Each structure stands twice: as structure tokens, then as C-alpha cells.
TIRO-337024 format. One record per atom (N, C-alpha, C, O): residue number from 1; residue in one letter; atom name; x, y, z. Coordinates in nm, 4 decimals, always signed. Atoms other than C-alpha are relative to their C-alpha. Example, Ala and Ser with C-alpha at 12.3 -4.5 7.8 and 13.67 -1.06 7.14 Angstrom:
2
1_A_N_+0.0890_-0.1190_+0.0000
1_A_CA_+1.2300_-0.4500_+0.7800
1_A_C_+0.0900_+0.1200_+0.0000
1_A_O_+0.1936_+0.1181_+0.0665
2_S_N_-0.0820_-0.1190_-0.0060
2_S_CA_+1.3670_-0.1060_+0.7140
2_S_C_-0.0770_+0.1090_+0.0730
2_S_O_-0.0261_+0.2198_+0.0899
//
This chain:
111
1_M_N_+0.0890_+0.1125_+0.0071
1_M_CA_-2.3001_+2.1648_+3.0596
1_M_C_+0.0635_-0.1077_-0.0868
1_M_O_+0.1048_-0.0804_-0.1995
2_N_N_-0.0562_+0.1127_+0.0732
2_N_CA_-2.1725_+1.8258_+2.9498
2_N_C_-0.1054_-0.0622_-0.0890
2_N_O_-0.2214_-0.0776_-0.0508
3_F_N_+0.0908_+0.0668_+0.0925
3_F_CA_-2.3249_+1.6614_+2.6481
3_F_C_+0.0005_-0.1487_+0.0309
3_F_O_+0.1062_-0.2116_+0.0355
4_N_N_+0.0143_+0.1417_-0.0272
4_N_CA_-2.4538_+1.3167_+2.7266
4_N_C_-0.1256_-0.0482_-0.0706
4_N_O_-0.2283_+0.0198_-0.0706
5_V_N_+0.1141_+0.0529_+0.0746
5_V_CA_-2.6844_+1.0978_+2.5214
5_V_C_-0.1196_-0.0202_+0.0917
5_V_O_-0.2336_-0.0070_+0.0473
6_T_N_+0.1113_+0.0249_-0.0920
6_T_CA_-2.8924_+1.0215_+2.8295
6_T_C_-0.0765_+0.1270_+0.0330
6_T_O_-0.1899_+0.1185_+0.0802
7_N_N_+0.0695_-0.1257_-0.0257
7_N_CA_-2.9798_+1.3940_+2.8649
7_N_C_-0.0942_+0.0383_-0.1141
7_N_O_-0.1775_+0.1275_-0.0981
8_L_N_+0.0856_-0.0312_+0.1145
8_L_CA_-3.1473_+1.3979_+2.5233
8_L_C_-0.1362_-0.0656_+0.0170
8_L_O_-0.1505_-0.1644_+0.0889
9_P_N_+0.1290_+0.0700_+0.0021
9_P_CA_-3.5112_+1.3183_+2.4715
9_P_C_+0.0174_-0.1374_-0.0651
9_P_O_+0.1116_-0.1586_-0.1415
10_N_N_-0.0110_+0.1399_+0.0412
10_N_CA_-3.5706_+0.9509_+2.3944
10_N_C_+0.0157_-0.0170_-0.1515
10_N_O_+0.0950_-0.1003_-0.1955
11_E_N_-0.0085_+0.0138_+0.1448
11_E_CA_-3.6204_+0.9975_+2.0172
11_E_C_+0.1386_+0.0375_-0.0515
11_E_O_+0.1939_-0.0305_-0.1379
12_Y_N_-0.1300_-0.0448_+0.0449
12_Y_CA_-3.2960_+1.1884_+1.9744
12_Y_C_+0.1108_-0.0942_+0.0463
12_Y_O_+0.2082_-0.1165_-0.0257
13_A_N_-0.1000_+0.0954_-0.0495
13_A_CA_-3.1002_+0.9445_+2.1887
13_A_C_+0.0022_-0.1233_-0.0889
13_A_O_+0.1095_-0.1759_-0.1184
14_Q_N_+0.0056_+0.1150_+0.0894
14_Q_CA_-3.2187_+0.6598_+1.9677
14_Q_C_+0.0586_+0.0333_-0.1370
14_Q_O_+0.1248_-0.0503_-0.1986
15_L_N_-0.0549_-0.0427_+0.1284
15_L_CA_-3.1295_+0.8578_+1.6548
15_L_C_+0.1523_+0.0054_+0.0058
15_L_O_+0.2203_-0.0424_-0.0850
16_V_N_-0.1455_-0.0090_-0.0153
16_V_CA_-2.7789_+0.9305_+1.7825
16_V_C_+0.0607_-0.1398_+0.0103
16_V_O_+0.1645_-0.1665_-0.0503
17_A_N_-0.0496_+0.1370_-0.0137
17_A_CA_-2.7309_+0.5660_+1.8811
17_A_C_-0.0053_-0.0732_-0.1343
17_A_O_+0.0872_-0.1474_-0.1673
18_S_N_+0.0132_+0.0644_+0.1310
18_S_CA_-2.8546_+0.4478_+1.5394
18_S_C_+0.1043_+0.0524_-0.0982
18_S_O_+0.1672_-0.0248_-0.1706
19_L_N_-0.1006_-0.0574_+0.0894
19_L_CA_-2.6320_+0.6897_+1.3503
19_L_C_+0.1409_-0.0460_+0.0376
19_L_O_+0.2241_-0.0699_-0.0499
20_T_N_-0.1300_+0.0491_-0.0453
20_T_CA_-2.3351_+0.5824_+1.5608
20_T_C_+0.0218_-0.1437_-0.0452
20_T_O_+0.1299_-0.1778_-0.0932
21_A_N_-0.0107_+0.1398_+0.0425
21_A_CA_-2.4028_+0.2152_+1.4877
21_A_C_+0.0204_-0.0099_-0.1507
21_A_O_+0.1026_-0.0890_-0.1969
22_V_N_-0.0138_+0.0016_+0.1456
22_V_CA_-2.4427_+0.2831_+1.1144
22_V_C_+0.1391_+0.0476_-0.0411
22_V_O_+0.1989_-0.0087_-0.1328
23_S_N_-0.1328_-0.0504_+0.0355
23_S_CA_-2.1190_+0.4836_+1.1043
23_S_C_+0.1078_-0.1034_+0.0313
23_S_O_+0.2031_-0.1175_-0.0454
24_Y_N_-0.0953_+0.1066_-0.0311
24_Y_CA_-1.9288_+0.2011_+1.2774
24_Y_C_-0.0069_-0.1122_-0.1035
24_Y_O_+0.0965_-0.1631_-0.1466
25_L_N_+0.0144_+0.1046_+0.1011
25_L_CA_-2.0697_-0.0540_+1.0331
25_L_C_+0.0589_+0.0439_-0.1336
25_L_O_+0.1229_-0.0355_-0.2026
26_L_N_-0.0565_-0.0541_+0.1229
26_L_CA_-1.9756_+0.1692_+0.7403
26_L_C_+0.1527_+0.0018_+0.0083
26_L_O_+0.2203_-0.0314_-0.0891
27_W_N_-0.1443_-0.0031_-0.0220
27_W_CA_-1.6247_+0.2120_+0.8846
27_W_C_+0.0594_-0.1402_-0.0143
27_W_O_+0.1638_-0.1570_-0.0774
28_I_N_-0.0464_+0.1389_+0.0096
28_I_CA_-1.5837_-0.1665_+0.9178
28_I_C_-0.0084_-0.0481_-0.1445
28_I_O_+0.0831_-0.1152_-0.1922
29_L_N_+0.0175_+0.0402_+0.1388
29_L_CA_-1.7172_-0.2217_+0.5646
29_L_C_+0.1091_+0.0603_-0.0889
29_L_O_+0.1617_-0.0082_-0.1766
30_I_N_-0.1060_-0.0651_+0.0782
30_I_CA_-1.4682_+0.0286_+0.4188
30_I_C_+0.1333_-0.0705_+0.0234
30_I_O_+0.2084_-0.0935_-0.0714
31_H_N_-0.1245_+0.0701_-0.0302
31_H_CA_-1.1803_-0.1462_+0.5966
31_H_C_+0.0039_-0.1360_-0.0692
31_H_O_+0.1073_-0.1748_-0.1236
32_I_N_+0.0057_+0.1317_+0.0640
32_I_CA_-1.2926_-0.4856_+0.4649
32_I_C_+0.0175_+0.0134_-0.1509
32_I_O_+0.0902_-0.0652_-0.2117
33_I_N_-0.0109_-0.0206_+0.1449
33_I_CA_-1.3291_-0.3542_+0.1086
33_I_C_+0.1438_+0.0311_-0.0393
33_I_O_+0.1952_-0.0252_-0.1359
34_F_N_-0.1385_-0.0335_+0.0316
34_F_CA_-0.9816_-0.2003_+0.1117
34_F_C_+0.0930_-0.1186_+0.0227
34_F_O_+0.1863_-0.1386_-0.0550
35_A_N_-0.0837_+0.1169_-0.0268
35_A_CA_-0.8278_-0.5143_+0.2651
35_A_C_-0.0137_-0.1026_-0.1120
35_A_O_+0.0859_-0.1599_-0.1560
36_V_N_+0.0215_+0.0950_+0.1097
36_V_CA_-0.9850_-0.7355_-0.0026
36_V_C_+0.0650_+0.0519_-0.1284
36_V_O_+0.1253_-0.0256_-0.2027
37_A_N_-0.0606_-0.0581_+0.1205
37_A_CA_-0.8708_-0.4977_-0.2776
37_A_C_+0.1519_-0.0103_+0.0050
37_A_O_+0.2149_-0.0437_-0.0954
38_V_N_-0.1455_+0.0100_-0.0145
38_V_CA_-0.5142_-0.4898_-0.1432
38_V_C_+0.0440_-0.1449_-0.0170
38_V_O_+0.1440_-0.1718_-0.0835
39_Y_N_-0.0363_+0.1415_+0.0104
39_Y_CA_-0.5075_-0.8691_-0.1113
39_Y_C_-0.0078_-0.0485_-0.1444
39_Y_O_+0.0826_-0.1174_-0.1918
40_S_N_+0.0134_+0.0463_+0.1392
40_S_CA_-0.6354_-0.9287_-0.4645
40_S_C_+0.1071_+0.0627_-0.0892
40_S_O_+0.1583_-0.0039_-0.1792
41_D_N_-0.1053_-0.0643_+0.0782
41_D_CA_-0.3884_-0.6758_-0.6089
41_D_C_+0.1361_-0.0606_+0.0332
41_D_O_+0.2182_-0.0818_-0.0561
42_A_N_-0.1289_+0.0552_-0.0417
42_A_CA_-0.0994_-0.8192_-0.4066
42_A_C_+0.0197_-0.1425_-0.0510
42_A_O_+0.1327_-0.1840_-0.0766
43_K_N_-0.0114_+0.1362_+0.0532
43_K_CA_-0.1769_-1.1726_-0.5258
43_K_C_+0.0377_+0.0007_-0.1481
43_K_O_+0.1024_-0.0924_-0.1960
44_K_N_-0.0265_-0.0072_+0.1434
44_K_CA_-0.1524_-1.0610_-0.8895
44_K_C_+0.1441_+0.0383_-0.0318
44_K_O_+0.1970_-0.0003_-0.1361
45_S_N_-0.1342_-0.0500_+0.0290
45_S_CA_+0.1888_-0.8981_-0.8623
45_S_C_+0.0931_-0.0266_+0.1177
45_S_O_+0.0497_-0.0637_+0.2268
46_E_N_-0.1000_+0.0190_-0.1052
46_E_CA_+0.5086_-0.9242_-0.6641
46_E_C_-0.0057_+0.1178_+0.0974
46_E_O_-0.0093_+0.2337_+0.0560
47_T_N_+0.0075_-0.1057_-0.1005
47_T_CA_+0.4946_-0.7318_-0.3367
47_T_C_+0.1358_+0.0216_+0.0643
47_T_O_+0.2230_-0.0652_+0.0612
48_R_N_-0.1225_-0.0330_-0.0720
48_R_CA_+0.7684_-0.5602_-0.1427
48_R_C_-0.0288_-0.0054_+0.1493
48_R_O_-0.1429_+0.0107_+0.1925
49_L_N_-0.0015_+0.0032_-0.1465
49_L_CA_+0.8441_-0.5913_+0.2296
49_L_C_-0.0652_-0.1259_+0.0576
49_L_O_+0.0023_-0.2030_+0.1257
50_V_N_+0.0703_+0.1158_-0.0564
50_V_CA_+0.5815_-0.8557_+0.3186
50_V_C_-0.0910_-0.0599_-0.1075
50_V_O_-0.1052_-0.0039_-0.2162
51_G_N_+0.0868_+0.0686_+0.0947
51_G_CA_+0.3424_-1.0982_+0.1479
51_G_C_-0.1392_+0.0594_-0.0073
51_G_O_-0.1721_+0.1509_+0.0681
52_P_N_+0.1359_-0.0521_+0.0208
52_P_CA_-0.0144_-1.0382_+0.0297
52_P_C_-0.0894_-0.0111_+0.1234
52_P_O_-0.1659_+0.0806_+0.1531
53_F_N_+0.0867_+0.0173_-0.1168
53_F_CA_-0.1809_-1.1797_+0.3424
53_F_C_+0.0286_+0.1048_+0.1072
53_F_O_-0.0641_+0.1612_+0.1653
54_L_N_-0.0340_-0.0988_-0.1031
54_L_CA_+0.0090_-0.9500_+0.5789
54_L_C_-0.0375_+0.1414_-0.0436
54_L_O_-0.0808_+0.2219_+0.0389
55_W_N_+0.0449_-0.1311_+0.0492
55_W_CA_-0.0572_-0.6463_+0.3573
55_W_C_-0.1507_+0.0158_+0.0220
55_W_O_-0.1972_+0.1217_+0.0643
56_A_N_+0.1459_-0.0061_-0.0176
56_A_CA_-0.4298_-0.7312_+0.3677
56_A_C_-0.0362_+0.0129_+0.1478
56_A_O_-0.1270_+0.0881_+0.1832
57_L_N_+0.0282_-0.0062_-0.1436
57_L_CA_-0.4239_-0.7847_+0.7447
57_L_C_+0.0283_+0.1385_+0.0571
57_L_O_-0.0498_+0.1915_+0.1360
58_V_N_-0.0348_-0.1355_-0.0460
58_V_CA_-0.2497_-0.4538_+0.8074
58_V_C_-0.1019_+0.1007_-0.0523
58_V_O_-0.1403_+0.1929_+0.0196
59_T_N_+0.1003_-0.0903_+0.0571
59_T_CA_-0.4957_-0.2797_+0.5737
59_T_C_-0.1355_-0.0171_+0.0681
59_T_O_-0.2100_+0.0796_+0.0844
60_L_N_+0.1260_+0.0237_-0.0702
60_L_CA_-0.7889_-0.4435_+0.7516
60_L_C_-0.0064_+0.0802_+0.1298
60_L_O_-0.1103_+0.1374_+0.1629
61_F_N_-0.0007_-0.0739_-0.1266
61_F_CA_-0.6845_-0.2853_+1.0804
61_F_C_+0.0374_+0.1466_-0.0174
61_F_O_-0.0066_+0.2308_+0.0608
62_G_N_-0.0446_-0.1370_+0.0201
62_G_CA_-0.5218_+0.0304_+0.9414
62_G_C_-0.0859_+0.0809_-0.0946
62_G_O_-0.0819_+0.2039_-0.0930
63_G_N_+0.0932_-0.0679_+0.0890
63_G_CA_-0.7788_+0.1109_+0.6752
63_G_C_+0.0643_+0.0694_-0.1175
63_G_O_+0.1632_+0.0224_-0.1739
64_V_N_-0.0391_-0.0746_+0.1191
64_V_CA_-0.7328_+0.3666_+0.4032
64_V_C_+0.1454_+0.0460_+0.0089
64_V_O_+0.2148_+0.0497_-0.0927
65_L_N_-0.1378_-0.0453_-0.0173
65_L_CA_-0.4031_+0.4925_+0.5477
65_L_C_+0.0981_-0.1074_-0.0461
65_L_O_+0.1908_-0.0776_-0.1215
66_F_N_-0.0927_+0.1055_+0.0371
66_F_CA_-0.2311_+0.1557_+0.5082
66_F_C_-0.0232_-0.0499_-0.1422
66_F_O_+0.0684_-0.1049_-0.2033
67_A_N_+0.0204_+0.0274_+0.1427
67_A_CA_-0.3926_+0.0959_+0.1703
67_A_C_+0.0836_+0.0979_-0.0823
67_A_O_+0.1408_+0.0610_-0.1849
68_G_N_-0.0868_-0.0990_+0.0644
68_G_CA_-0.2157_+0.4167_+0.0690
68_G_C_+0.1466_-0.0350_+0.0128
68_G_O_+0.2230_-0.0176_-0.0821
69_V_N_-0.1391_+0.0432_-0.0195
69_V_CA_+0.1105_+0.2892_+0.2176
69_V_C_+0.0314_-0.1154_-0.0951
69_V_O_+0.1376_-0.1174_-0.1573
70_Y_N_-0.0191_+0.1109_+0.0937
70_Y_CA_+0.0691_-0.0330_+0.0173
70_Y_C_+0.0194_+0.0524_-0.1414
70_Y_O_+0.1089_+0.0071_-0.2128
71_W_N_-0.0075_-0.0533_+0.1348
71_W_CA_+0.0136_+0.1667_-0.2993
71_W_C_+0.1336_+0.0702_-0.0242
71_W_O_+0.1956_+0.0519_-0.1290
72_V_N_-0.1268_-0.0715_+0.0153
72_V_CA_+0.3177_+0.3881_-0.2425
72_V_C_+0.1162_-0.0986_-0.0081
72_V_O_+0.2034_-0.0850_-0.0939
73_V_N_-0.1118_+0.0936_-0.0048
73_V_CA_+0.5470_+0.0970_-0.1567
73_V_C_+0.0021_-0.0903_-0.1227
73_V_O_+0.1091_-0.1143_-0.1786
74_N_N_+0.0027_+0.1002_+0.1055
74_N_CA_+0.4328_-0.1435_-0.4275
74_N_C_-0.0305_+0.0535_-0.1387
74_N_O_+0.0166_-0.0030_-0.2374
75_R_N_+0.0362_-0.0502_+0.1320
75_R_CA_+0.2913_+0.0636_-0.7083
75_R_C_+0.0947_+0.1103_-0.0477
75_R_O_+0.1328_+0.1124_-0.1647
76_L_N_-0.0900_-0.1067_+0.0416
76_L_CA_+0.5132_+0.3698_-0.7107
76_L_C_+0.1441_-0.0476_-0.0075
76_L_O_+0.2237_+0.0045_-0.0856
77_A_N_-0.1346_+0.0587_-0.0018
77_A_CA_+0.8250_+0.1638_-0.6346
77_A_C_+0.1069_+0.1078_+0.0113
77_A_O_+0.2056_+0.1076_-0.0623
78_I_N_-0.0927_-0.1112_-0.0178
78_I_CA_+1.0033_+0.4737_-0.5133
78_I_C_+0.1388_-0.0502_+0.0371
78_I_O_+0.2393_-0.0033_-0.0165
79_G_N_-0.1288_+0.0518_-0.0445
79_G_CA_+1.2757_+0.2766_-0.3398
79_G_C_+0.0786_-0.0641_-0.1124
79_G_O_+0.1992_-0.0419_-0.1232
80_Q_N_-0.0681_+0.0660_+0.1107
80_Q_CA_+1.3575_+0.0678_-0.6467
80_Q_C_+0.0493_+0.1023_-0.1015
80_Q_O_+0.1604_+0.0898_-0.1530
81_D_N_-0.0417_-0.1034_+0.0943
81_D_CA_+1.3676_+0.3739_-0.8715
81_D_C_+0.1218_+0.0752_+0.0514
81_D_O_+0.2140_+0.1039_-0.0250
82_L_N_-0.1151_-0.0694_-0.0572
82_L_CA_+1.6055_+0.5507_-0.6331
82_L_C_+0.1242_-0.0877_-0.0036
82_L_O_+0.2336_-0.0397_-0.0334
83_A_N_-0.1136_+0.0912_+0.0040
83_A_CA_+1.8269_+0.2436_-0.6106
83_A_C_+0.0561_-0.0110_-0.1418
83_A_O_+0.1778_-0.0120_-0.1604
84_E_N_-0.0462_+0.0070_+0.1383
84_E_CA_+1.8416_+0.2173_-0.9901
84_E_C_+0.0690_+0.1282_-0.0426
84_E_O_+0.1648_+0.1241_-0.1198
85_M_N_-0.0651_-0.1262_+0.0320
85_M_CA_+1.9283_+0.5860_-1.0153
85_M_C_+0.1397_+0.0045_+0.0602
85_M_O_+0.2336_+0.0508_-0.0045
86_R_N_-0.1314_+0.0027_-0.0632
86_R_CA_+2.2143_+0.5393_-0.7663
86_R_C_+0.0947_-0.0935_-0.0747
86_R_O_+0.2120_-0.0613_-0.0938
87_I_N_-0.0832_+0.0943_+0.0747
87_I_CA_+2.3411_+0.2353_-0.9581
87_I_C_+0.0415_+0.0605_-0.1327
87_I_O_+0.1563_+0.0457_-0.1746
88_A_N_-0.0316_-0.0624_+0.1281
88_A_CA_+2.3219_+0.4261_-1.2852
88_A_C_+0.1037_+0.1101_+0.0162
88_A_O_+0.1857_+0.1310_-0.0732
89_D_N_-0.1012_-0.1028_-0.0249
89_D_CA_+2.5246_+0.7104_-1.1305
89_D_C_+0.1369_-0.0621_+0.0220
89_D_O_+0.2376_-0.0101_-0.0260
90_I_N_-0.1270_+0.0659_-0.0305
90_I_CA_+2.7923_+0.4718_-1.0059
90_I_C_+0.0529_-0.0742_-0.1220
90_I_O_+0.1720_-0.0669_-0.1526
91_N_N_-0.0386_+0.0827_+0.1133
91_N_CA_+2.7965_+0.2443_-1.3104
91_N_C_-0.0754_+0.0472_-0.1239
91_N_O_-0.1911_+0.0098_-0.1431
92_P_N_+0.0707_-0.0540_+0.1165
92_P_CA_+2.7136_+0.4270_-1.6352
92_P_C_-0.0469_-0.1068_-0.0984
92_P_O_-0.1389_-0.0819_-0.1763
93_S_N_+0.0410_+0.1040_+0.0945
93_S_CA_+2.6863_+0.0991_-1.8262
93_S_C_-0.1213_-0.0774_+0.0497
93_S_O_-0.1628_-0.1739_-0.0145
94_Y_N_+0.1155_+0.0709_-0.0570
94_Y_CA_+2.3913_-0.0087_-1.6059
94_Y_C_-0.1187_+0.0003_-0.0944
94_Y_O_-0.1926_-0.0979_-0.1012
95_G_N_+0.1160_-0.0115_+0.0871
95_G_CA_+2.1377_+0.1104_-1.8594
95_G_C_+0.0187_-0.0633_-0.1367
95_G_O_-0.0739_-0.0608_-0.2178
96_D_N_-0.0253_+0.0608_+0.1306
96_D_CA_+2.2987_-0.0704_-2.1550
96_D_C_-0.0831_-0.1261_-0.0188
96_D_O_-0.1276_-0.1884_+0.0776
97_S_N_+0.0735_+0.1228_+0.0293
97_S_CA_+2.1224_-0.3548_-2.3279
97_S_C_+0.0876_-0.1207_+0.0299
97_S_O_+0.2077_-0.1068_+0.0529
98_V_N_-0.0735_+0.1233_-0.0285
98_V_CA_+2.2240_-0.7151_-2.2699
98_V_C_+0.1070_-0.0231_-0.1061
98_V_O_+0.2183_-0.0646_-0.0738
99_E_N_-0.0974_+0.0187_+0.1077
99_E_CA_+2.3958_-0.7305_-2.6097
99_E_C_+0.1204_+0.0919_+0.0188
99_E_O_+0.2342_+0.0489_+0.0000
100_D_N_-0.1105_-0.0934_-0.0225
100_D_CA_+2.6027_-0.4190_-2.5315
100_D_C_+0.0873_-0.0448_+0.1166
100_D_O_+0.2099_-0.0373_+0.1091
101_K_N_-0.0770_+0.0480_-0.1147
101_K_CA_+2.7050_-0.5577_-2.1941
101_K_C_+0.0826_-0.1222_-0.0378
101_K_O_+0.1980_-0.1352_+0.0031
102_L_N_-0.0706_+0.1202_+0.0414
102_L_CA_+2.7985_-0.8898_-2.3517
102_L_C_+0.1180_+0.0334_-0.0904
102_L_O_+0.2257_-0.0245_-0.0766
103_S_N_-0.1110_-0.0381_+0.0881
103_S_CA_+3.0072_-0.7253_-2.6223
103_S_C_+0.1110_+0.0697_+0.0787
103_S_O_+0.2284_+0.0484_+0.0484
104_K_N_-0.1024_-0.0621_-0.0851
104_K_CA_+3.1886_-0.5124_-2.3605
104_K_C_+0.0740_-0.1056_+0.0801
104_K_O_+0.1955_-0.0975_+0.0976
105_F_N_-0.0627_+0.1074_-0.0758
105_F_CA_+3.2529_-0.8232_-2.1569
105_F_C_+0.0955_-0.0793_-0.0896
105_F_O_+0.2074_-0.1098_-0.0483
106_K_N_-0.0863_+0.0746_+0.0925
106_K_CA_+3.3921_-1.0104_-2.4603
106_K_C_+0.1211_+0.0824_-0.0409
106_K_O_+0.2315_+0.0290_-0.0522
107_S_N_-0.1124_-0.0852_+0.0432
107_S_CA_+3.6062_-0.7141_-2.5665
107_S_C_+0.1018_+0.0199_+0.1112
107_S_O_+0.2180_+0.0498_+0.0836
108_S_N_-0.0969_-0.0130_-0.1104
108_S_CA_+3.7635_-0.6973_-2.2204
108_S_C_+0.1030_-0.1120_-0.0023
108_S_O_+0.2126_-0.0953_+0.0511
109_F_N_-0.0941_+0.1110_+0.0082
109_F_CA_+3.9275_-1.0352_-2.2923
109_F_C_+0.0916_+0.0119_-0.1206
109_F_O_+0.1980_-0.0499_-0.1229
110_N_N_-0.0795_-0.0145_+0.1235
110_N_CA_+4.0598_-0.9307_-2.6369
110_N_C_+0.1122_+0.1007_+0.0147
110_N_O_+0.1963_+0.1105_-0.0747
111_K_N_-0.1025_-0.1047_-0.0160
111_K_CA_+4.2794_-0.6522_-2.5007
111_K_C_+0.1331_-0.0558_+0.0352
111_K_O_+0.2291_+0.0194_+0.0519
//
């Protein structure tokens, strides 16, 4: 037997239709809230990959999943940390202060 809303008594069909409408409205509201939150956060700080408007637009259509992607890309900065680790492995003086780098640069001319 196939389940169909039209096979239900009238009261239950209206209840199912109402709950479906409420769930869609709630789903849309959640997407809007996350998009606004992503946009306001992206405006405050520098974003990676794309600008604040595009992050908000993608979050509006993608919802919580893309809000999570935004957070991983921009807040965790995994890519930047990995790049800095690779640079530090290649160039040990990468982590030195500006004064140390300047003194090493000056001493290279005194040799």
C-alpha cells in the first residue's frame, strides 16, 4: 500500500500539510540566519577564496554545510598553517623576528 496524503482523513491530511509547510519555513529561516551570520563575520575579517557576499550567497543555498565550510576555510586557516609549516621546514629562519632577520641580512654583507 502506497502512502499518500490524499488517502488520509481530512484532519490528518491538513496536519501533515501544515507540518510540512512549517518545516520548510523553518528550513528557510535557518539558511537565512546562517547566511547573515557568515556575511557579518566575513565583513569583519579577511576572507579566503572569495568575498563576503559570495560566502553568504553560497551559505544561503547550501545552509549549515557551507557555513561549516566557511568556518573551516576562514577560521581554522588549515591551509595557511600547513603552508607556514612547509616554509619553516625549508627555511629555518622563517620564524625569526624582524630584528634577527635584519641583522642576518646586514651580516651577510660584512663577510
